[in-house]
Backbone as JSON, one array per atom type, in Angstrom:
{
  "sequence": "XXXXXXXXXXXXXXXXXXXXXXXXXXXXXXXXXXXXXXXXXXXXXXXXXXXXXXXXXXXXXXXXXXXXXXXXXXXXXXXXXXXXXXXXXXXXXXXXXXXXXXXXXXXXXXXXXXXXXXXXXXXXXXXXXXXXXXXXXXXXXXXXXXXXXXXXXXXXXXXXXXXXXXXXX",
  "N": [[15.53, -8.66, 22.2], [16.81, -7.76, 19.05], [16.73, -5.93, 15.96], [17.9, -7.39, 13.84], [16.77, -9.86, 14.54], [14.41, -9.61, 14.33], [14.2, -9.54, 11.38], [13.85, -11.92, 9.91], [11.26, -12.75, 10.53], [7.62, -12.94, 11.07], [6.04, -9.75, 11.99], [4.49, -7.11, 13.83], [3.51, -3.92, 14.06], [2.73, -1.47, 16.54], [1.36, 1.74, 16.51], [1.32, 4.57, 18.13], [-2.01, 6.13, 18.53], [-4.04, 8.93, 17.86], [-5.78, 10.09, 21.15], [-5.42, 8.3, 22.7], [-4.05, 6.36, 25.73], [-0.82, 7.22, 26.61], [2.03, 5.52, 24.95], [5.05, 3.92, 23.94], [5.58, 3.44, 20.55], [5.37, 0.08, 19.44], [7.27, -2.51, 18.72], [6.56, -5.7, 17.36], [7.61, -9.12, 17.39], [6.41, -12.03, 15.71], [6.85, -14.85, 15.98], [5.79, -16.29, 17.69], [2.7, -16.67, 19.19], [1.67, -13.16, 20.63], [1.21, -11.66, 23.8], [-0.99, -9.22, 25.05], [-1.14, -7.21, 27.17], [-1.55, -5.75, 30.93], [0.86, -4.31, 32.68], [2.73, -6.09, 34.84], [4.3, -6.74, 38.07], [6.61, -8.58, 37.67], [6.74, -8.31, 34.66], [8.34, -6.03, 32.16], [7.71, -2.92, 30.55], [8.19, -2.72, 27.32], [10.04, -1.65, 24.05], [9.49, -3.94, 22.36], [7.75, -5.8, 23.41], [3.98, -6.27, 24.16], [3.38, -5.41, 26.64], [1.7, -3.01, 28.72], [1.55, 0.09, 30.56], [-1.13, 0.77, 31.55], [-4.17, 1.01, 33.34], [-6.81, 0.3, 32.37], [-6.33, -2.04, 30.92], [-6.74, -5.57, 30.88], [-4.77, -8.1, 32.85], [-4.24, -10.59, 31.29], [-5.07, -9.98, 28.3], [-5.37, -9.69, 25.63], [-4.49, -11.66, 22.51], [-2.25, -11.74, 19.9], [-1.21, -12.95, 16.6], [0.33, -14.52, 13.76], [-0.31, -16.95, 11.52], [-0.36, -19.16, 8.95], [-0.21, -17.21, 6.67], [-1.71, -15.1, 7.52], [-2.93, -12.91, 9.79], [-3.79, -12.79, 12.84], [-5.9, -11.66, 15.82], [-7.07, -11.95, 19.21], [-9.45, -11.35, 21.76], [-8.75, -12.24, 25.11], [-10.98, -12.9, 27.33], [-11.01, -10.23, 28.4], [-11.99, -7.55, 30.73], [-12.55, -5.2, 29.87], [-12.66, -4.96, 26.77], [-11.69, -5.79, 23.38], [-11.12, -4.06, 20.36], [-11.6, -3.97, 16.92], [-11.29, -1.65, 14.45], [-13.15, -0.11, 15.73], [-15.12, -2.09, 16.45], [-16.23, -4.45, 18.47], [-14.8, -7.32, 20.09], [-15.89, -9.27, 21.41], [-17.79, -9.75, 24.22], [-17.8, -8.63, 27.54], [-15.46, -10.19, 29.6], [-15.61, -12.63, 28.17], [-13.98, -14.96, 25.9], [-13.01, -14.22, 22.64], [-13.79, -15.16, 19.33], [-10.98, -15.94, 17.15], [-10.11, -13.25, 15.38], [-9.51, -12.1, 12.01], [-6.85, -9.69, 11.31], [-5.8, -6.68, 9.69], [-3.13, -4.9, 7.73], [-2.95, -1.45, 8.54], [-5.3, -1.22, 10.26], [-7.37, -0.49, 12.83], [-6.5, -0.68, 16.31], [-7.72, -1.22, 19.27], [-7.31, -1.71, 22.83], [-9.09, -2.22, 25.89], [-11.36, 0.38, 27.23], [-11.91, 3.9, 27.56], [-12.01, 4.76, 31.05], [-13.84, 6.14, 33.91], [-12.84, 7.47, 37.02], [-15.22, 8.01, 39.21], [-15.52, 8.66, 41.98], [-12.94, 9.91, 42.24], [-12.87, 11.51, 40.07], [-11.16, 11.21, 38.24], [-9.87, 10.48, 34.8], [-9.09, 7.27, 33.08], [-7.32, 6.27, 30.49], [-7.39, 4.34, 27.27], [-5.79, 1.9, 25.36], [-4.82, 2.77, 21.97], [-4.32, 2.06, 18.78], [-2.63, 2.31, 15.43], [-2.37, -0.44, 13.82], [0.51, -2.05, 12.13], [1.45, -4.34, 9.89], [3.69, -6.96, 8.84], [4.92, -9.36, 6.66], [7.18, -12.28, 6.87], [9.44, -11.56, 4.85], [9.66, -9.29, 4.87], [7.73, -7.36, 3.38], [4.69, -5.52, 3.42], [1.85, -6.53, 5.15], [-1.45, -7.05, 3.52], [-4.17, -4.57, 3.12], [-7.21, -4.03, 5.08], [-9.94, -5.15, 3.14], [-12.31, -4.4, 3.67], [-12.54, -2.12, 4.86], [-11.82, -0.33, 2.9], [-11.62, 2.57, 1.82], [-12.78, 5.07, -0.62], [-11.63, 7.48, -0.37], [-10.0, 10.56, 0.55], [-9.53, 10.5, 3.38], [-8.04, 8.85, 6.48], [-8.0, 5.6, 8.2], [-7.5, 5.97, 10.69], [-7.79, 8.81, 11.1], [-10.73, 8.75, 10.66], [-11.4, 7.09, 13.06], [-10.26, 9.07, 15.04], [-12.33, 11.11, 14.68], [-14.56, 9.81, 15.13], [-14.27, 9.12, 18.08], [-14.35, 11.84, 18.84], [-16.89, 12.58, 18.46], [-18.51, 10.42, 19.96], [-17.29, 11.46, 22.63], [-18.29, 13.9, 22.89], [-21.03, 13.38, 22.77], [-21.27, 12.1, 25.12], [-20.85, 14.03, 27.08]],
  "CA": [[15.39, -8.72, 20.85], [17.13, -6.88, 18.27], [16.24, -5.67, 14.76], [18.27, -8.41, 13.1], [16.31, -11.1, 14.8], [12.97, -8.98, 13.42], [13.93, -9.48, 9.72], [13.31, -13.25, 9.47], [9.84, -13.36, 11.22], [6.59, -11.72, 10.91], [5.85, -8.78, 12.67], [3.39, -6.18, 14.25], [4.12, -2.69, 14.65], [1.79, -0.81, 17.25], [1.69, 3.1, 16.48], [0.72, 5.58, 18.84], [-3.15, 6.95, 17.89], [-4.66, 9.83, 18.84], [-6.81, 9.76, 22.12], [-4.87, 6.91, 23.02], [-3.35, 6.74, 26.7], [0.27, 7.29, 25.82], [2.88, 4.62, 24.9], [5.86, 4.31, 23.07], [5.7, 2.53, 19.39], [5.9, -1.38, 19.87], [7.68, -3.71, 17.28], [6.51, -7.38, 18.16], [8.13, -10.62, 16.49], [5.18, -12.91, 15.78], [7.35, -16.12, 15.73], [4.85, -17.05, 18.45], [1.41, -15.3, 19.92], [2.21, -12.24, 21.38], [0.36, -11.44, 24.65], [-1.18, -7.93, 24.84], [-1.67, -6.72, 28.6], [-1.3, -4.83, 31.6], [1.91, -4.3, 33.49], [2.77, -6.74, 36.16], [5.44, -6.56, 38.78], [7.39, -9.49, 36.66], [6.94, -8.06, 33.23], [8.72, -4.78, 32.1], [7.42, -2.46, 29.48], [9.42, -2.55, 26.45], [9.41, -1.51, 22.73], [9.24, -5.0, 21.83], [6.45, -6.28, 23.73], [2.72, -6.04, 24.4], [2.61, -5.1, 27.97], [1.35, -1.65, 28.75], [1.38, 0.48, 31.9], [-2.42, 1.22, 31.61], [-4.85, 0.31, 34.2], [-7.88, -0.3, 31.68], [-6.27, -3.36, 30.4], [-6.56, -6.79, 31.67], [-3.25, -8.72, 32.73], [-4.14, -11.14, 29.8], [-6.05, -8.91, 27.39], [-5.53, -10.22, 23.99], [-3.46, -12.31, 21.91], [-1.81, -11.43, 18.58], [-0.59, -13.94, 16.2], [0.53, -15.06, 12.51], [-0.85, -18.16, 11.29], [-0.7, -19.5, 7.39], [-0.02, -16.06, 6.02], [-2.75, -14.31, 7.73], [-2.62, -12.31, 11.14], [-5.05, -12.77, 13.91], [-6.23, -10.62, 17.16], [-8.18, -12.38, 19.89], [-9.57, -11.24, 22.97], [-8.78, -13.15, 25.89], [-11.55, -12.81, 28.26], [-10.67, -9.22, 28.99], [-13.11, -6.95, 31.19], [-12.83, -3.9, 28.99], [-12.71, -5.35, 25.55], [-10.79, -5.38, 22.35], [-11.73, -3.76, 19.46], [-10.89, -3.75, 15.69], [-12.05, -0.49, 13.63], [-14.26, 0.25, 16.43], [-16.15, -3.36, 16.51], [-15.73, -5.06, 19.88], [-14.73, -8.77, 19.45], [-16.52, -10.08, 22.61], [-18.74, -9.38, 25.49], [-17.05, -8.52, 28.69], [-15.19, -11.56, 30.28], [-15.8, -13.51, 27.03], [-13.17, -15.08, 25.01], [-13.5, -13.96, 21.15], [-13.2, -16.04, 18.13], [-9.94, -15.36, 16.48], [-10.21, -12.24, 14.17], [-8.25, -11.64, 10.98], [-6.44, -8.25, 11.24], [-5.16, -6.35, 8.5], [-2.38, -3.51, 8.08], [-4.13, -0.4, 8.82], [-6.57, -1.4, 11.12], [-7.12, 0.55, 14.35], [-7.11, -1.63, 17.29], [-8.13, -0.51, 20.9], [-7.54, -2.55, 24.01], [-9.86, -1.37, 26.62], [-12.35, 1.61, 26.96], [-11.74, 4.95, 28.63], [-12.81, 4.68, 32.26], [-13.65, 7.5, 34.61], [-13.21, 7.01, 38.28], [-16.27, 8.95, 39.58], [-14.91, 9.14, 43.45], [-11.66, 10.96, 42.24], [-13.31, 12.12, 39.02], [-10.25, 10.93, 37.31], [-10.03, 9.45, 33.77], [-7.9, 6.3, 32.86], [-7.41, 6.12, 28.95], [-7.21, 3.0, 26.71], [-4.6, 1.85, 24.28], [-5.26, 2.57, 20.78], [-3.06, 1.93, 18.02], [-2.63, 1.8, 14.09], [-1.49, -1.92, 13.37], [1.04, -2.15, 10.61], [1.69, -5.74, 9.59], [4.57, -7.43, 8.06], [5.36, -10.62, 6.41], [8.72, -12.58, 7.2], [10.18, -11.13, 3.73], [9.54, -7.57, 4.87], [6.46, -6.71, 2.67], [3.9, -5.08, 4.33], [0.64, -7.36, 4.57], [-2.73, -6.16, 2.54], [-5.07, -3.74, 4.17], [-8.34, -4.49, 5.21], [-10.67, -4.75, 2.0], [-13.77, -3.93, 3.9], [-12.28, -0.67, 4.97], [-10.98, 0.28, 1.57], [-12.51, 4.02, 1.5], [-12.44, 6.02, -1.78], [-11.48, 8.87, 0.18], [-8.8, 10.75, 1.25], [-9.71, 10.33, 4.93], [-7.36, 7.65, 6.79], [-8.99, 4.99, 9.13], [-6.98, 6.64, 11.92], [-8.44, 9.81, 11.15], [-12.25, 8.48, 10.98], [-11.47, 6.62, 14.31], [-10.32, 9.95, 15.82], [-13.52, 11.75, 14.75], [-15.61, 8.96, 15.89], [-13.96, 9.22, 19.29], [-14.51, 13.23, 19.26], [-18.23, 12.54, 18.49], [-18.56, 9.63, 21.34], [-16.92, 12.3, 23.92], [-19.25, 15.18, 22.91], [-22.17, 12.73, 23.29], [-21.0, 11.37, 26.65], [-21.04, 15.17, 28.08]],
  "C": [[15.76, -7.66, 19.78], [16.59, -6.71, 16.89], [16.67, -6.81, 13.8], [17.34, -9.65, 13.21], [14.87, -10.84, 14.48], [13.19, -9.47, 12.08], [13.42, -10.83, 9.13], [12.12, -13.78, 10.25], [8.77, -12.16, 10.98], [6.4, -10.83, 12.09], [4.76, -7.74, 12.51], [4.13, -4.89, 14.83], [2.73, -1.91, 15.35], [1.97, 0.5, 17.21], [0.66, 3.7, 17.28], [-0.62, 6.27, 18.0], [-3.67, 8.22, 18.56], [-5.54, 9.63, 20.0], [-6.33, 8.74, 23.0], [-4.11, 7.2, 24.53], [-1.66, 6.48, 26.05], [1.2, 6.05, 25.88], [3.71, 4.82, 23.66], [5.57, 3.28, 21.79], [6.38, 1.13, 19.87], [6.2, -2.0, 18.38], [7.41, -5.09, 17.83], [6.75, -8.35, 17.11], [6.89, -11.41, 16.73], [5.5, -14.34, 15.42], [6.61, -17.11, 16.68], [3.57, -15.96, 18.82], [2.22, -14.54, 20.84], [1.07, -11.77, 22.64], [0.29, -9.86, 24.74], [-1.9, -7.85, 26.67], [-1.38, -5.86, 29.5], [0.06, -5.34, 32.48], [1.87, -4.7, 34.61], [4.1, -6.56, 36.97], [6.63, -7.47, 37.94], [7.81, -8.9, 35.33], [7.35, -6.38, 33.1], [8.15, -4.21, 30.86], [8.35, -2.4, 28.6], [8.73, -2.2, 25.07], [9.08, -2.77, 21.98], [8.41, -6.16, 22.32], [4.97, -5.88, 24.12], [2.32, -5.64, 25.74], [2.71, -3.56, 28.06], [1.1, -1.12, 30.18], [0.0, 1.39, 31.68], [-3.41, 0.13, 32.28], [-6.05, 0.04, 33.36], [-7.59, -1.99, 30.77], [-6.2, -4.58, 31.31], [-4.85, -7.34, 31.9], [-3.2, -9.55, 31.47], [-5.44, -10.46, 29.07], [-6.28, -9.43, 26.13], [-4.22, -10.86, 23.66], [-3.18, -11.87, 20.35], [-0.89, -12.31, 17.69], [-0.39, -13.92, 14.58], [0.39, -16.55, 12.05], [-1.27, -18.52, 9.4], [-0.89, -18.2, 6.55], [-1.26, -15.07, 6.38], [-2.42, -13.93, 9.53], [-3.95, -12.1, 11.72], [-5.15, -11.9, 15.29], [-7.42, -11.53, 17.79], [-8.33, -11.97, 21.17], [-9.69, -12.28, 23.99], [-9.42, -13.1, 27.43], [-11.39, -11.25, 29.22], [-12.05, -8.44, 29.66], [-13.47, -5.69, 30.29], [-12.66, -3.79, 27.54], [-11.69, -5.09, 24.59], [-11.33, -5.14, 21.38], [-11.07, -3.6, 18.05], [-11.36, -2.87, 14.95], [-13.03, -0.42, 14.6], [-15.25, -0.82, 16.76], [-15.55, -3.98, 17.8], [-15.95, -6.7, 19.72], [-15.34, -9.65, 20.24], [-17.15, -9.51, 23.65], [-17.77, -9.5, 26.66], [-16.86, -9.83, 29.51], [-15.24, -12.84, 29.41], [-14.71, -13.48, 26.22], [-13.8, -14.8, 23.41], [-13.07, -14.78, 20.42], [-12.11, -15.2, 17.78], [-10.57, -14.63, 15.27], [-9.29, -11.77, 13.45], [-8.15, -9.96, 11.1], [-5.75, -7.95, 10.06], [-4.13, -4.92, 8.69], [-3.17, -2.45, 7.92], [-4.99, -0.4, 9.6], [-6.01, -0.52, 12.4], [-7.64, -0.58, 15.44], [-7.31, -0.8, 18.64], [-8.18, -1.77, 21.85], [-7.97, -1.73, 25.07], [-10.81, -0.4, 26.17], [-11.86, 2.53, 28.3], [-12.61, 4.66, 29.93], [-12.8, 5.78, 33.32], [-14.2, 6.98, 36.38], [-14.17, 8.14, 39.02], [-15.82, 9.48, 41.15], [-13.89, 10.27, 43.1], [-11.65, 11.58, 41.05], [-11.64, 12.24, 37.92], [-10.4, 9.8, 35.93], [-8.73, 8.68, 33.47], [-8.46, 6.0, 31.25], [-7.3, 4.56, 28.59], [-6.02, 3.13, 25.92], [-5.34, 1.86, 22.89], [-4.44, 2.68, 19.55], [-3.4, 1.53, 16.42], [-1.89, 0.54, 14.05], [-0.92, -1.76, 12.17], [1.46, -3.71, 10.87], [2.52, -6.29, 8.69], [5.03, -8.79, 7.8], [7.1, -11.02, 6.75], [9.9, -11.81, 6.03], [10.06, -9.53, 3.99], [8.35, -7.02, 4.25], [5.29, -6.76, 3.67], [2.37, -5.85, 3.91], [-0.34, -6.54, 4.33], [-3.61, -5.75, 3.8], [-6.35, -4.16, 4.02], [-9.2, -4.19, 4.1], [-11.6, -4.28, 2.44], [-13.59, -2.28, 4.27], [-11.43, 0.21, 3.86], [-11.93, 1.63, 1.19], [-11.68, 4.58, 0.35], [-12.11, 7.21, -1.45], [-10.21, 9.45, 0.38], [-8.39, 10.63, 3.07], [-9.15, 8.83, 5.46], [-8.36, 7.05, 7.7], [-8.45, 5.6, 10.49], [-7.79, 7.92, 12.39], [-10.14, 9.58, 11.33], [-12.51, 7.87, 12.34], [-11.43, 7.87, 15.37], [-11.62, 10.9, 15.62], [-14.76, 11.18, 15.42], [-15.55, 9.16, 17.49], [-14.29, 10.74, 19.89], [-16.15, 13.18, 19.47], [-18.75, 11.71, 20.05], [-18.47, 10.71, 22.42], [-18.18, 13.31, 23.95], [-20.41, 14.53, 23.26], [-22.45, 12.54, 24.65], [-21.31, 12.95, 27.57], [-22.16, 15.58, 27.6]]
}
């Protein structure tokens, strides 16, 4: 998929966020629902798909799409959850209702998992979501997360992650 093809469709950009399992920025064309999931033998990781080489994601983890001028994210029965601004969309193994998402939201796919037997930590995917309409204009930001401070949503998320990590220790 080339940049020219992305001009006439709505798109989502997943930007790497602090404390995330490493990944290359993704630009997703939303001309149809985009599957977010774990790398399988058939699929390849690409800057233009929602496939991640990340052990804490389910094969079919979530869906992201555009409909009637709005953007939506849905957990599709993942084991480790899908989160929007630190809010889990559904219980483990349950499909969530479609959740409207906004440009600037922090999305998280999965949770950090520690393998006690090997003392290895597997990180989740955390990203800032940038959304664009077909005409190239950026979608509106979340009215609920409209802070009157100079602290960004990503910074607040990072601070929260540090606090949760410290409490875990």
